[in-house]
gemmi code that builds the backbone of each chain (N, CA, C; Angstrom):
import gemmi

chains = {
    "A": [
        ("MET", (147.392, 102.634, 99.116), (146.678, 102.978, 100.351), (145.282, 102.362, 100.323)),
        ("THR", (144.919, 101.762, 101.425), (143.567, 101.207, 101.533), (142.621, 102.329, 101.957)),
        ("PRO", (141.490, 102.484, 101.296), (140.560, 103.536, 101.718), (140.001, 103.228, 103.099)),
        ("PRO", (139.687, 104.240, 103.878), (139.144, 103.990, 105.203), (137.856, 103.175, 105.117)),
        ("PRO", (137.697, 102.160, 105.954), (136.537, 101.273, 105.860), (135.215, 101.987, 106.135)),
        ("SER", (135.281, 103.139, 106.758), (134.030, 103.816, 107.103), (133.448, 104.607, 105.931)),
        ("SER", (134.284, 104.897, 104.902), (133.760, 105.727, 103.816), (132.813, 104.922, 102.928)),
        ("PRO", (131.648, 105.489, 102.614), (130.677, 104.760, 101.795), (131.171, 104.685, 100.349)),
        ("PRO", (130.775, 103.652, 99.613), (131.173, 103.573, 98.206), (130.583, 104.751, 97.431)),
        ("ALA", (131.329, 105.181, 96.400), (130.896, 106.353, 95.630), (129.611, 106.057, 94.841)),
        ("GLY", (129.469, 104.842, 94.341), (128.282, 104.503, 93.543), (127.605, 103.287, 94.131)),
        ("PRO", (126.644, 102.730, 93.397), (126.002, 101.508, 93.888), (127.021, 100.370, 93.940)),
        ("VAL", (126.886, 99.487, 94.914), (127.839, 98.391, 95.077), (127.686, 97.381, 93.938)),
        ("ALA", (126.435, 97.008, 93.646), (126.198, 96.054, 92.570), (126.405, 96.749, 91.229)),
        ("SER", (126.928, 95.998, 90.242), (127.143, 96.574, 88.920), (125.799, 96.876, 88.266)),
        ("PRO", (125.673, 98.059, 87.641), (124.412, 98.360, 86.968), (124.327, 97.683, 85.596)),
        ("GLU", (125.418, 97.050, 85.171), (125.434, 96.366, 83.874), (124.410, 95.226, 83.891)),
        ("PRO", (123.479, 95.212, 82.916), (122.496, 94.117, 82.914), (123.155, 92.764, 82.637)),
        ("LEU", (122.627, 91.745, 83.250), (123.157, 90.393, 83.150), (122.140, 89.559, 82.379)),
        ("VAL", (122.604, 88.880, 81.356), (121.693, 88.070, 80.548), (121.941, 86.604, 80.834)),
        ("ARG", (120.908, 85.892, 81.195), (121.079, 84.469, 81.483), (120.072, 83.637, 80.714)),
        ("PHE", (120.599, 82.591, 80.089), (119.743, 81.598, 79.454), (119.479, 80.508, 80.464)),
        ("ARG", (118.269, 80.093, 80.558), (117.944, 78.979, 81.412), (117.219, 77.951, 80.579)),
        ("LEU", (117.707, 76.736, 80.645), (117.097, 75.655, 79.888), (116.376, 74.751, 80.876)),
        ("ARG", (115.128, 74.488, 80.576), (114.352, 73.573, 81.429), (113.747, 72.485, 80.569)),
        ("ILE", (113.931, 71.261, 81.004), (113.261, 70.151, 80.327), (112.176, 69.665, 81.275)),
        ("THR", (110.945, 69.811, 80.846), (109.828, 69.402, 81.698), (109.125, 68.207, 81.078)),
        ("ARG", (108.472, 67.474, 81.950), (107.635, 66.371, 81.478), (106.439, 66.309, 82.421)),
        ("ASP", (105.263, 66.227, 81.833), (104.029, 66.232, 82.644), (103.999, 67.427, 83.589)),
        ("GLY", (104.517, 68.568, 83.128), (104.471, 69.781, 83.934), (105.519, 69.849, 85.037)),
        ("GLN", (106.305, 68.793, 85.218), (107.355, 68.793, 86.235), (108.702, 69.086, 85.577)),
        ("VAL", (109.555, 69.836, 86.275), (110.897, 70.086, 85.756), (111.734, 68.820, 85.938)),
        ("ALA", (112.095, 68.192, 84.808), (112.958, 67.011, 84.883), (114.409, 67.459, 85.051)),
        ("VAL", (114.814, 68.409, 84.227), (116.170, 68.949, 84.297), (116.072, 70.464, 84.209)),
        ("GLY", (116.690, 71.136, 85.159), (116.691, 72.598, 85.150), (117.939, 73.113, 85.825)),
        ("PRO", (118.083, 74.426, 85.867), (119.313, 75.022, 86.394), (119.643, 74.627, 87.834)),
        ("GLY", (118.629, 74.445, 88.681), (118.890, 74.104, 90.081), (119.532, 72.734, 90.223)),
        ("LYS", (119.009, 71.763, 89.468), (119.552, 70.408, 89.539), (120.970, 70.350, 88.954)),
        ("ILE", (121.180, 71.108, 87.885), (122.520, 71.105, 87.283), (123.542, 71.718, 88.246)),
        ("GLU", (123.169, 72.802, 88.889), (124.079, 73.413, 89.889), (124.400, 72.425, 91.003)),
        ("LEU", (123.389, 71.672, 91.401), (123.592, 70.690, 92.464), (124.548, 69.588, 92.008)),
        ("LEU", (124.362, 69.100, 90.778), (125.283, 68.078, 90.258), (126.712, 68.615, 90.229)),
        ("GLU", (126.869, 69.843, 89.786), (128.217, 70.428, 89.741), (128.821, 70.519, 91.145)),
        ("ALA", (127.979, 70.815, 92.113), (128.474, 70.914, 93.494), (128.881, 69.540, 94.018)),
        ("VAL", (128.141, 68.488, 93.651), (128.517, 67.124, 94.051), (129.860, 66.765, 93.411)),
        ("GLN", (130.001, 67.129, 92.143), (131.239, 66.845, 91.411), (132.432, 67.555, 92.078)),
        ("ARG", (132.185, 68.768, 92.534), (133.247, 69.605, 93.115), (133.610, 69.143, 94.531)),
        ("THR", (132.580, 68.776, 95.290), (132.821, 68.516, 96.713), (132.950, 67.033, 97.045)),
        ("GLY", (132.403, 66.163, 96.165), (132.520, 64.729, 96.430), (131.524, 64.173, 97.434)),
        ("SER", (130.562, 64.992, 97.852), (129.509, 64.444, 98.714), (128.235, 65.286, 98.622)),
        ("ILE", (127.114, 64.639, 98.870), (125.836, 65.356, 98.818), (125.751, 66.342, 99.980)),
        ("THR", (126.236, 65.932, 101.143), (126.212, 66.814, 102.317), (126.979, 68.114, 102.030)),
        ("ALA", (128.206, 67.964, 101.514), (129.027, 69.154, 101.251), (128.435, 69.977, 100.108)),
        ("ALA", (127.879, 69.279, 99.109), (127.268, 69.985, 97.978), (126.092, 70.831, 98.457)),
        ("ALA", (125.240, 70.228, 99.279), (124.077, 70.945, 99.807), (124.533, 72.167, 100.598)),
        ("LYS", (125.547, 71.957, 101.451), (126.047, 73.049, 102.285), (126.588, 74.192, 101.419)),
        ("SER", (127.319, 73.834, 100.367), (127.929, 74.871, 99.517), (126.862, 75.683, 98.782)),
        ("LEU", (125.664, 75.104, 98.632), (124.580, 75.824, 97.952), (123.567, 76.375, 98.957)),
        ("ASP", (123.892, 76.263, 100.245), (123.003, 76.794, 101.279), (121.633, 76.115, 101.217)),
        ("MET", (121.681, 74.807, 101.048), (120.465, 74.006, 100.859), (120.480, 72.896, 101.918)),
        ("SER", (119.330, 72.472, 102.363), (119.318, 71.384, 103.342), (119.710, 70.080, 102.650)),
        ("TYR", (120.290, 69.167, 103.436), (120.647, 67.864, 102.888), (119.407, 67.190, 102.322)),
        ("ARG", (118.290, 67.321, 103.059), (117.047, 66.693, 102.638), (116.600, 67.182, 101.263)),
        ("ARG", (116.682, 68.508, 101.067), (116.254, 69.062, 99.779), (117.165, 68.579, 98.647)),
        ("ALA", (118.477, 68.566, 98.917), (119.428, 68.101, 97.896), (119.138, 66.641, 97.546)),
        ("TRP", (118.919, 65.834, 98.577), (118.662, 64.422, 98.351), (117.390, 64.237, 97.509)),
        ("LEU", (116.340, 64.983, 97.844), (115.074, 64.864, 97.102), (115.236, 65.294, 95.643)),
        ("LEU", (115.993, 66.377, 95.424), (116.216, 66.840, 94.047), (116.962, 65.784, 93.236)),
        ("LEU", (117.977, 65.189, 93.852), (118.759, 64.173, 93.137), (117.925, 62.916, 92.903)),
        ("ASP", (117.088, 62.574, 93.863), (116.222, 61.407, 93.718), (115.243, 61.626, 92.558)),
        ("GLU", (114.676, 62.833, 92.522), (113.743, 63.223, 91.454), (114.452, 63.173, 90.100)),
        ("LEU", (115.678, 63.701, 90.077), (116.453, 63.709, 88.834), (116.749, 62.289, 88.376)),
        ("ASN", (117.273, 61.461, 89.295), (117.601, 60.079, 88.938), (116.392, 59.340, 88.374)),
        ("ALA", (115.221, 59.627, 88.936), (114.000, 58.948, 88.483), (113.629, 59.339, 87.054)),
        ("CYS", (114.095, 60.510, 86.603), (113.783, 60.987, 85.239), (114.734, 60.421, 84.205)),
        ("LEU", (115.869, 59.914, 84.656), (116.929, 59.546, 83.722), (116.962, 58.044, 83.449)),
        ("LYS", (117.498, 57.684, 82.306), (117.686, 56.266, 81.988), (118.649, 55.638, 82.975)),
        ("ALA", (119.736, 56.361, 83.282), (120.732, 55.883, 84.251), (120.923, 56.983, 85.285)),
        ("PRO", (121.109, 56.624, 86.566), (121.238, 57.666, 87.595), (122.419, 58.599, 87.328)),
        ("ALA", (122.295, 59.840, 87.794), (123.344, 60.846, 87.586), (124.370, 60.819, 88.701)),
        ("VAL", (123.967, 60.304, 89.869), (124.852, 60.324, 91.033), (124.992, 58.922, 91.594)),
        ("ASP", (126.218, 58.616, 91.959), (126.533, 57.305, 92.513), (127.025, 57.539, 93.934)),
        ("SER", (126.321, 56.998, 94.926), (126.717, 57.202, 96.316), (127.321, 55.921, 96.872)),
        ("ALA", (128.566, 56.043, 97.344), (129.235, 54.891, 97.954), (128.629, 54.655, 99.327)),
        ("GLN", (128.472, 53.404, 99.674), (127.927, 53.066, 100.988), (129.092, 52.926, 101.964)),
        ("GLY", (129.011, 53.581, 103.097), (130.019, 53.431, 104.151), (131.409, 53.834, 103.684)),
        ("GLY", (132.428, 53.084, 104.085), (133.805, 53.377, 103.695), (134.457, 54.332, 104.672)),
        ("ALA", (135.755, 54.573, 104.439), (136.555, 55.371, 105.375), (136.010, 56.783, 105.556)),
        ("HIS", (135.445, 57.337, 104.506), (134.971, 58.723, 104.584), (133.461, 58.818, 104.766)),
        ("GLY", (132.863, 57.706, 105.229), (131.434, 57.745, 105.495), (130.606, 57.760, 104.227)),
        ("GLY", (131.227, 57.393, 103.089), (130.475, 57.274, 101.843), (130.332, 58.585, 101.105)),
        ("GLY", (131.211, 58.809, 100.127), (131.089, 60.008, 99.303), (130.135, 59.758, 98.158)),
        ("SER", (129.914, 60.788, 97.342), (129.080, 60.648, 96.150), (129.821, 61.246, 94.974)),
        ("ARG", (129.597, 60.681, 93.823), (130.215, 61.257, 92.629), (129.268, 61.101, 91.453)),
        ("LEU", (129.538, 61.868, 90.414), (128.686, 61.780, 89.226), (129.022, 60.528, 88.443)),
        ("THR", (128.001, 59.895, 87.952), (128.189, 58.781, 87.024), (128.552, 59.361, 85.662)),
        ("GLU", (128.825, 58.488, 84.711), (129.087, 58.979, 83.343), (127.877, 59.725, 82.801)),
        ("ALA", (126.686, 59.201, 83.096), (125.454, 59.858, 82.631), (125.320, 61.242, 83.277)),
        ("GLY", (125.677, 61.340, 84.544), (125.602, 62.623, 85.240), (126.566, 63.642, 84.654)),
        ("GLN", (127.789, 63.175, 84.361), (128.787, 64.069, 83.759), (128.340, 64.538, 82.374)),
        ("GLU", (127.762, 63.594, 81.611), (127.296, 63.919, 80.260), (126.154, 64.940, 80.334)),
        ("LEU", (125.276, 64.772, 81.310), (124.145, 65.686, 81.492), (124.635, 67.115, 81.765)),
        ("VAL", (125.562, 67.251, 82.693), (126.102, 68.573, 83.033), (126.811, 69.184, 81.817)),
        ("ARG", (127.623, 68.366, 81.163), (128.400, 68.849, 80.016), (127.464, 69.361, 78.913)),
        ("LEU", (126.458, 68.549, 78.564), (125.519, 68.934, 77.509), (124.738, 70.180, 77.898)),
        ("TYR", (124.260, 70.228, 79.124), (123.451, 71.356, 79.590), (124.237, 72.663, 79.489)),
        ("ARG", (125.468, 72.656, 79.991), (126.284, 73.875, 79.952), (126.674, 74.229, 78.522)),
        ("HIS", (126.887, 73.200, 77.705), (127.239, 73.458, 76.317), (126.079, 74.125, 75.581)),
        ("VAL", (124.864, 73.658, 75.874), (123.670, 74.253, 75.265), (123.556, 75.731, 75.655)),
        ("GLU", (123.721, 76.020, 76.922), (123.642, 77.421, 77.368), (124.675, 78.291, 76.648)),
        ("HIS", (125.897, 77.759, 76.571), (126.993, 78.497, 75.959), (126.721, 78.732, 74.468)),
        ("THR", (126.274, 77.670, 73.785), (125.966, 77.776, 72.354), (124.859, 78.793, 72.124)),
        ("ALA", (123.847, 78.753, 72.975), (122.715, 79.670, 72.834), (123.182, 81.115, 72.998)),
        ("GLU", (124.016, 81.360, 73.985), (124.482, 82.731, 74.205), (125.306, 83.236, 73.030)),
        ("ARG", (126.132, 82.349, 72.475), (126.937, 82.766, 71.325), (126.057, 83.028, 70.113)),
        ("ALA", (125.094, 82.121, 69.867), (124.245, 82.239, 68.668), (123.382, 83.503, 68.715)),
        ("CYS", (123.077, 83.965, 69.910), (122.136, 85.086, 70.060), (122.817, 86.378, 70.479)),
        ("ALA", (124.151, 86.398, 70.409), (124.882, 87.541, 70.967), (124.412, 88.881, 70.394)),
        ("ALA", (124.189, 88.936, 69.076), (123.831, 90.216, 68.454), (122.454, 90.683, 68.927)),
        ("ASP", (121.489, 89.762, 68.949), (120.134, 90.127, 69.408), (120.127, 90.501, 70.889)),
        ("ILE", (120.972, 89.832, 71.660), (121.034, 90.135, 73.092), (121.577, 91.555, 73.292)),
        ("GLU", (122.542, 91.941, 72.465), (123.040, 93.326, 72.549), (121.927, 94.312, 72.207)),
        ("ARG", (121.116, 93.965, 71.217), (119.992, 94.847, 70.839), (118.974, 94.937, 71.974)),
        ("LEU", (118.736, 93.797, 72.614), (117.820, 93.805, 73.773), (118.366, 94.719, 74.872)),
        ("LYS", (119.649, 94.592, 75.140), (120.262, 95.429, 76.184), (120.159, 96.910, 75.823)),
        ("ASP", (120.227, 97.181, 74.529), (120.139, 98.579, 74.068), (118.783, 99.201, 74.378)),
        ("LEU", (117.757, 98.372, 74.568), (116.421, 98.913, 74.894), (116.325, 99.318, 76.363)),
        ("LEU", (117.299, 98.846, 77.154), (117.246, 99.134, 78.594), (117.767, 100.529, 78.907)),
        ("ALA", (117.202, 101.121, 79.933), (117.662, 102.431, 80.404), (119.057, 102.281, 81.002)),
        ("ARG", (119.844, 103.300, 80.879), (121.203, 103.277, 81.472), (121.083, 103.431, 82.972)),
    ],
    "B": [
        ("MET", (83.779, 56.179, 65.904), (83.070, 55.966, 67.175), (83.790, 56.717, 68.305)),
        ("THR", (83.020, 57.416, 69.072), (83.598, 58.105, 70.229), (83.645, 57.117, 71.397)),
        ("PRO", (84.780, 57.022, 72.071), (84.827, 56.094, 73.215), (83.909, 56.581, 74.323)),
        ("PRO", (83.357, 55.676, 75.120), (82.474, 56.111, 76.202), (83.227, 57.023, 77.163)),
        ("PRO", (82.610, 58.145, 77.573), (83.310, 59.113, 78.419), (83.691, 58.579, 79.793)),
        ("SER", (83.071, 57.476, 80.186), (83.363, 56.955, 81.524), (84.644, 56.116, 81.566)),
        ("SER", (85.088, 55.638, 80.377), (86.263, 54.763, 80.412), (87.529, 55.582, 80.668)),
        ("PRO", (88.354, 55.116, 81.592), (89.567, 55.869, 81.901), (90.563, 55.774, 80.752)),
        ("PRO", (91.410, 56.776, 80.567), (92.401, 56.693, 79.496), (93.362, 55.530, 79.765)),
        ("ALA", (93.849, 54.937, 78.672), (94.723, 53.773, 78.816), (96.065, 54.160, 79.452)),
        ("GLY", (96.541, 55.353, 79.149), (97.837, 55.781, 79.699), (97.674, 57.114, 80.394)),
        ("PRO", (98.791, 57.775, 80.719), (98.690, 59.103, 81.338), (98.051, 60.088, 80.365)),
        ("VAL", (97.303, 61.032, 80.896), (96.607, 62.005, 80.051), (97.603, 62.955, 79.404)),
        ("ALA", (98.539, 63.492, 80.210), (99.533, 64.412, 79.677), (100.529, 63.639, 78.831)),
        ("SER", (101.060, 64.290, 77.791), (102.028, 63.637, 76.933), (103.304, 63.366, 77.712)),
        ("PRO", (103.874, 62.147, 77.553), (105.120, 61.862, 78.254), (106.318, 62.458, 77.530)),
        ("GLU", (106.105, 63.011, 76.354), (107.199, 63.606, 75.574), (107.777, 64.789, 76.341)),
        ("PRO", (109.097, 64.793, 76.600), (109.659, 65.926, 77.339), (109.607, 67.209, 76.518)),
        ("LEU", (109.434, 68.304, 77.210), (109.307, 69.612, 76.600), (110.536, 70.425, 76.982)),
        ("VAL", (111.184, 70.998, 75.990), (112.392, 71.777, 76.269), (112.092, 73.247, 76.092)),
        ("ARG", (112.373, 74.032, 77.088), (112.109, 75.470, 76.983), (113.337, 76.281, 77.362)),
        ("PHE", (113.619, 77.244, 76.506), (114.646, 78.222, 76.828), (113.985, 79.388, 77.500)),
        ("ARG", (114.574, 79.870, 78.533), (114.076, 81.070, 79.175), (115.203, 82.056, 79.253)),
        ("LEU", (114.941, 83.248, 78.775), (115.959, 84.294, 78.804), (115.556, 85.305, 79.856)),
        ("ARG", (116.478, 85.599, 80.735), (116.216, 86.612, 81.762), (117.304, 87.652, 81.721)),
        ("ILE", (116.890, 88.911, 81.691), (117.866, 89.985, 81.808), (117.673, 90.597, 83.178)),
        ("THR", (118.685, 90.482, 84.004), (118.576, 91.004, 85.371), (119.528, 92.183, 85.532)),
        ("ARG", (119.164, 93.024, 86.475), (120.067, 94.109, 86.851), (119.925, 94.300, 88.354)),
        ("ASP", (121.047, 94.380, 89.032), (121.042, 94.494, 90.498), (120.189, 93.389, 91.131)),
        ("GLY", (120.233, 92.195, 90.541), (119.519, 91.062, 91.108), (118.023, 91.031, 90.815)),
        ("GLN", (117.508, 92.064, 90.155), (116.078, 92.107, 89.806), (115.903, 91.700, 88.340)),
        ("VAL", (114.830, 90.970, 88.049), (114.547, 90.610, 86.662), (114.003, 91.843, 85.936)),
        ("ALA", (114.788, 92.372, 85.002), (114.329, 93.514, 84.206), (113.395, 93.008, 83.109)),
        ("VAL", (113.827, 91.980, 82.418), (113.019, 91.380, 81.349), (113.073, 89.868, 81.517)),
        ("GLY", (111.919, 89.244, 81.537), (111.863, 87.791, 81.660), (110.600, 87.271, 81.003)),
        ("PRO", (110.426, 85.954, 81.025), (109.295, 85.361, 80.305), (107.924, 85.861, 80.757)),
        ("GLY", (107.746, 86.142, 82.029), (106.440, 86.598, 82.517), (106.058, 87.951, 81.938)),
        ("LYS", (107.010, 88.872, 81.920), (106.726, 90.202, 81.378), (106.478, 90.147, 79.874)),
        ("ILE", (107.213, 89.301, 79.183), (107.015, 89.192, 77.729), (105.627, 88.615, 77.430)),
        ("GLU", (105.229, 87.595, 78.166), (103.874, 87.037, 77.987), (102.807, 88.099, 78.219)),
        ("LEU", (103.051, 88.925, 79.214), (102.087, 89.979, 79.522), (102.019, 91.003, 78.383)),
        ("LEU", (103.156, 91.387, 77.847), (103.155, 92.318, 76.712), (102.397, 91.721, 75.531)),
        ("GLU", (102.638, 90.446, 75.266), (101.935, 89.790, 74.153), (100.422, 89.786, 74.392)),
        ("ALA", (100.033, 89.617, 75.652), (98.603, 89.607, 75.975), (98.005, 91.007, 75.786)),
        ("VAL", (98.751, 92.042, 76.125), (98.276, 93.417, 75.903), (98.112, 93.664, 74.400)),
        ("GLN", (99.098, 93.192, 73.640), (99.067, 93.354, 72.184), (97.832, 92.656, 71.592)),
        ("ARG", (97.532, 91.477, 72.140), (96.433, 90.649, 71.625), (95.076, 91.206, 72.015)),
        ("THR", (94.979, 91.672, 73.270), (93.667, 92.039, 73.804), (93.378, 93.536, 73.737)),
        ("GLY", (94.425, 94.363, 73.662), (94.219, 95.807, 73.575), (93.941, 96.483, 74.908)),
        ("SER", (94.056, 95.749, 76.008), (93.926, 96.422, 77.303), (94.640, 95.643, 78.402)),
        ("ILE", (95.052, 96.362, 79.426), (95.746, 95.706, 80.545), (94.768, 94.821, 81.316)),
        ("THR", (93.535, 95.297, 81.476), (92.515, 94.514, 82.189), (92.298, 93.162, 81.509)),
        ("ALA", (92.086, 93.206, 80.182), (91.826, 91.966, 79.448), (93.077, 91.084, 79.418)),
        ("ALA", (94.236, 91.719, 79.305), (95.493, 90.956, 79.286), (95.668, 90.211, 80.602)),
        ("ALA", (95.464, 90.924, 81.703), (95.608, 90.311, 83.033), (94.644, 89.134, 83.163)),
        ("LYS", (93.392, 89.361, 82.741), (92.370, 88.317, 82.845), (92.765, 87.083, 82.027)),
        ("SER", (93.278, 87.320, 80.825), (93.621, 86.189, 79.951), (94.781, 85.379, 80.535)),
        ("LEU", (95.563, 85.993, 81.415), (96.685, 85.278, 82.027), (96.360, 84.854, 83.462)),
        ("ASP", (95.097, 85.049, 83.849), (94.672, 84.650, 85.195), (95.489, 85.388, 86.263)),
        ("MET", (95.661, 86.671, 86.023), (96.503, 87.504, 86.878), (95.642, 88.682, 87.326)),
        ("SER", (95.912, 89.213, 88.511), (95.133, 90.378, 88.943), (95.570, 91.613, 88.130)),
        ("TYR", (94.645, 92.551, 87.993), (94.972, 93.791, 87.292), (96.137, 94.479, 87.991)),
        ("ARG", (96.093, 94.450, 89.316), (97.135, 95.106, 90.099), (98.518, 94.524, 89.798)),
        ("ARG", (98.580, 93.194, 89.745), (99.875, 92.562, 89.462), (100.355, 92.918, 88.057)),
        ("ALA", (99.433, 92.869, 87.085), (99.799, 93.208, 85.700), (100.323, 94.642, 85.641)),
        ("TRP", (99.625, 95.529, 86.306), (100.015, 96.938, 86.277), (101.403, 97.112, 86.898)),
        ("LEU", (101.635, 96.435, 88.017), (102.938, 96.557, 88.693), (104.076, 96.005, 87.824)),
        ("LEU", (103.819, 94.878, 87.162), (104.837, 94.292, 86.280), (105.173, 95.239, 85.135)),
        ("LEU", (104.138, 95.841, 84.555), (104.368, 96.755, 83.429), (105.072, 98.028, 83.901)),
        ("ASP", (104.718, 98.472, 85.084), (105.359, 99.661, 85.645), (106.847, 99.397, 85.884)),
        ("GLU", (107.131, 98.210, 86.437), (108.508, 97.788, 86.703), (109.288, 97.694, 85.378)),
        ("LEU", (108.626, 97.114, 84.375), (109.266, 96.965, 83.073), (109.553, 98.333, 82.458)),
        ("ASN", (108.543, 99.198, 82.435), (108.724, 100.531, 81.842), (109.878, 101.284, 82.506)),
        ("ALA", (110.007, 101.085, 83.820), (111.072, 101.791, 84.552), (112.461, 101.304, 84.142)),
        ("CYS", (112.542, 100.068, 83.599), (113.834, 99.503, 83.190), (114.240, 99.931, 81.791)),
        ("LEU", (113.270, 100.434, 81.030), (113.511, 100.675, 79.601), (113.791, 102.141, 79.304)),
        ("LYS", (114.486, 102.370, 78.226), (114.729, 103.745, 77.770), (113.407, 104.417, 77.439)),
        ("ALA", (112.526, 103.674, 76.746), (111.196, 104.188, 76.379), (110.170, 103.172, 76.859)),
        ("PRO", (109.010, 103.609, 77.338), (108.015, 102.666, 77.857), (107.576, 101.653, 76.796)),
        ("ALA", (107.192, 100.458, 77.251), (106.771, 99.392, 76.344), (105.275, 99.465, 76.065)),
        ("VAL", (104.532, 100.090, 76.968), (103.078, 100.124, 76.842), (102.588, 101.561, 76.903)),
        ("ASP", (101.643, 101.839, 76.039), (101.061, 103.174, 75.948), (99.578, 103.032, 76.299)),
        ("SER", (99.155, 103.685, 77.372), (97.759, 103.577, 77.787), (97.020, 104.870, 77.467)),
        ("ALA", (95.951, 104.720, 76.690), (95.136, 105.886, 76.348), (94.306, 106.271, 77.574)),
        ("GLN", (94.155, 107.570, 77.787), (93.354, 108.044, 78.914), (91.914, 108.206, 78.448)),
        ("GLY", (90.985, 107.640, 79.178), (89.564, 107.812, 78.882), (89.180, 107.289, 77.509)),
        ("GLY", (88.313, 108.010, 76.799), (87.879, 107.583, 75.473), (86.649, 106.700, 75.553)),
        ("ALA", (86.132, 106.370, 74.366), (84.873, 105.624, 74.284), (84.958, 104.263, 74.989)),
        ("HIS", (86.124, 103.661, 74.939), (86.247, 102.322, 75.522), (86.928, 102.348, 76.885)),
        ("GLY", (86.943, 103.503, 77.521), (87.528, 103.577, 78.859), (89.036, 103.495, 78.843)),
        ("GLY", (89.653, 103.737, 77.662), (91.106, 103.773, 77.589), (91.740, 102.411, 77.417)),
        ("GLY", (92.069, 102.072, 76.169), (92.771, 100.819, 75.928), (94.267, 101.018, 76.097)),
        ("SER", (95.012, 99.924, 75.935), (96.469, 100.008, 76.000), (97.042, 99.282, 74.800)),
        ("ARG", (98.174, 99.759, 74.323), (98.825, 99.056, 73.225), (100.333, 99.161, 73.398)),
        ("LEU", (101.031, 98.299, 72.674), (102.486, 98.330, 72.769), (103.036, 99.494, 71.972)),
        ("THR", (104.026, 100.142, 72.519), (104.757, 101.166, 71.775), (105.694, 100.455, 70.795)),
        ("GLU", (106.388, 101.218, 69.992), (107.385, 100.605, 69.094), (108.454, 99.885, 69.900)),
        ("ALA", (108.853, 100.495, 71.004), (109.873, 99.860, 71.861), (109.344, 98.544, 72.431)),
        ("GLY", (108.071, 98.521, 72.809), (107.468, 97.306, 73.353), (107.410, 96.206, 72.304)),
        ("GLN", (107.027, 96.576, 71.089), (106.966, 95.598, 70.001), (108.351, 95.042, 69.686)),
        ("GLU", (109.335, 95.928, 69.690), (110.723, 95.516, 69.404), (111.231, 94.565, 70.496)),
        ("LEU", (110.880, 94.862, 71.716), (111.291, 94.022, 72.853), (110.742, 92.604, 72.707)),
        ("VAL", (109.445, 92.503, 72.416), (108.809, 91.183, 72.253), (109.431, 90.441, 71.070)),
        ("ARG", (109.591, 91.171, 69.967), (110.122, 90.556, 68.752), (111.531, 89.995, 69.008)),
        ("LEU", (112.402, 90.812, 69.607), (113.778, 90.382, 69.867), (113.812, 89.213, 70.845)),
        ("TYR", (113.018, 89.309, 71.897), (113.014, 88.256, 72.917), (112.622, 86.908, 72.307)),
        ("ARG", (111.542, 86.903, 71.537), (111.090, 85.645, 70.930), (112.073, 85.163, 69.867)),
        ("HIS", (112.699, 86.106, 69.172), (113.671, 85.723, 68.164), (114.881, 85.058, 68.815)),
        ("VAL", (115.297, 85.592, 69.953), (116.420, 85.009, 70.684), (116.085, 83.574, 71.111)),
        ("GLU", (114.909, 83.366, 71.667), (114.520, 82.013, 72.089), (114.532, 81.039, 70.908)),
        ("HIS", (113.976, 81.507, 69.797), (113.881, 80.675, 68.604), (115.276, 80.337, 68.058)),
        ("THR", (116.136, 81.359, 67.991), (117.507, 81.153, 67.501), (118.247, 80.171, 68.402)),
        ("ALA", (118.066, 80.334, 69.708), (118.745, 79.456, 70.661), (118.302, 78.009, 70.464)),
        ("GLU", (117.009, 77.812, 70.288), (116.515, 76.444, 70.126), (117.043, 75.796, 68.846)),
        ("ARG", (117.125, 76.602, 67.792), (117.653, 76.053, 66.541), (119.133, 75.730, 66.660)),
        ("ALA", (119.889, 76.662, 67.273), (121.342, 76.487, 67.371), (121.708, 75.272, 68.221)),
        ("CYS", (120.830, 74.922, 69.157), (121.161, 73.861, 70.117), (120.389, 72.579, 69.859)),
        ("ALA", (119.728, 72.487, 68.702), (118.813, 71.365, 68.474), (119.489, 69.998, 68.683)),
        ("ALA", (120.711, 69.849, 68.174), (121.368, 68.537, 68.256), (121.671, 68.175, 69.714)),
        ("ASP", (122.232, 69.140, 70.458), (122.538, 68.871, 71.877), (121.271, 68.637, 72.689)),
        ("ILE", (120.201, 69.318, 72.331), (118.948, 69.141, 73.060), (118.412, 67.717, 72.835)),
        ("GLU", (118.585, 67.220, 71.610), (118.179, 65.826, 71.350), (119.008, 64.865, 72.196)),
        ("ARG", (120.307, 65.152, 72.318), (121.182, 64.302, 73.147), (120.757, 64.354, 74.604)),
        ("LEU", (120.373, 65.555, 75.061), (119.895, 65.684, 76.438), (118.629, 64.844, 76.644)),
        ("LYS", (117.727, 64.944, 75.682), (116.487, 64.164, 75.793), (116.770, 62.673, 75.811)),
        ("ASP", (117.817, 62.279, 75.096), (118.178, 60.855, 75.043), (118.618, 60.312, 76.399)),
        ("LEU", (119.038, 61.210, 77.292), (119.447, 60.760, 78.633), (118.247, 60.473, 79.522)),
        ("LEU", (117.074, 60.970, 79.085), (115.868, 60.807, 79.922), (115.255, 59.425, 79.749)),
        ("ALA", (114.667, 58.945, 80.819), (113.964, 57.667, 80.779), (112.713, 57.827, 79.891)),
        ("ARG", (112.331, 56.742, 79.256), (111.102, 56.766, 78.420), (109.893, 56.768, 79.328)),
    ],
}
model = gemmi.Model(1)
for chain_id, residues in chains.items():
    chain = gemmi.Chain(chain_id)
    for i, (resn, *xyz) in enumerate(residues, 1):
        res = gemmi.Residue()
        res.name, res.seqid = resn, gemmi.SeqId(i, " ")
        for name, pos in zip(("N", "CA", "C"), xyz):
            atom = gemmi.Atom()
            atom.name, atom.element = name, gemmi.Element(name[0])
            atom.pos, atom.b_iso = gemmi.Position(*pos), 0.0
            res.add_atom(atom)
        chain.add_residue(res)
    model.add_chain(chain)
structure = gemmi.Structure()
structure.add_model(model)
structure.setup_entities()
């Protein structure tokens, strides 16, 4: 049986369980060269095959996505995104090998960090109120 | 010999060496319960012995520091900061045992993460332009 849609949830909708997130930022001259926002954007380009669709999926303007990718490409030895000019689909975009390597390494670092610190993170959570 | 102060530096003033930082955030219901800003503030209280001096050393208003600490204390089983009422020095503040443990664990987690990921972080840096 589906509960009646009018009945309020018994508890808070969001989980009260604390969420632990590692964020890795590589800065140079005080500017973020690589950070979580750019990595999410690269993953969205990889998933959707275009900057327009990637921006839309992240609720970001095309202009902002383009500027972030331009900034990122300028920081790298080789660009992370390759945009086809024209073509049947109006020119899609995809990650270069360097872009794929960047995403892979970044996510691997986060994952390794979470595993290496699991015990201390549990202790940190233990300091939080229920 | 000291170079003449009027001569411009030969290269950029800031080091071009990329800086890698891990940031750990513990969120609950979308709010940051523990993050780098609050930990820095606790360390400043520990160093200076008062919220006023801590706020000043971080270029933060007393009001903002107080609100951050209040928010933090509300997230914890036991408060992180203990403020003396009155007294010869107008009431200093210091970290409780829980506050000290929080700072210690947080910094230990960052340090462990950086060590565990050192090789991948070097690979990430290798993708950056010189």
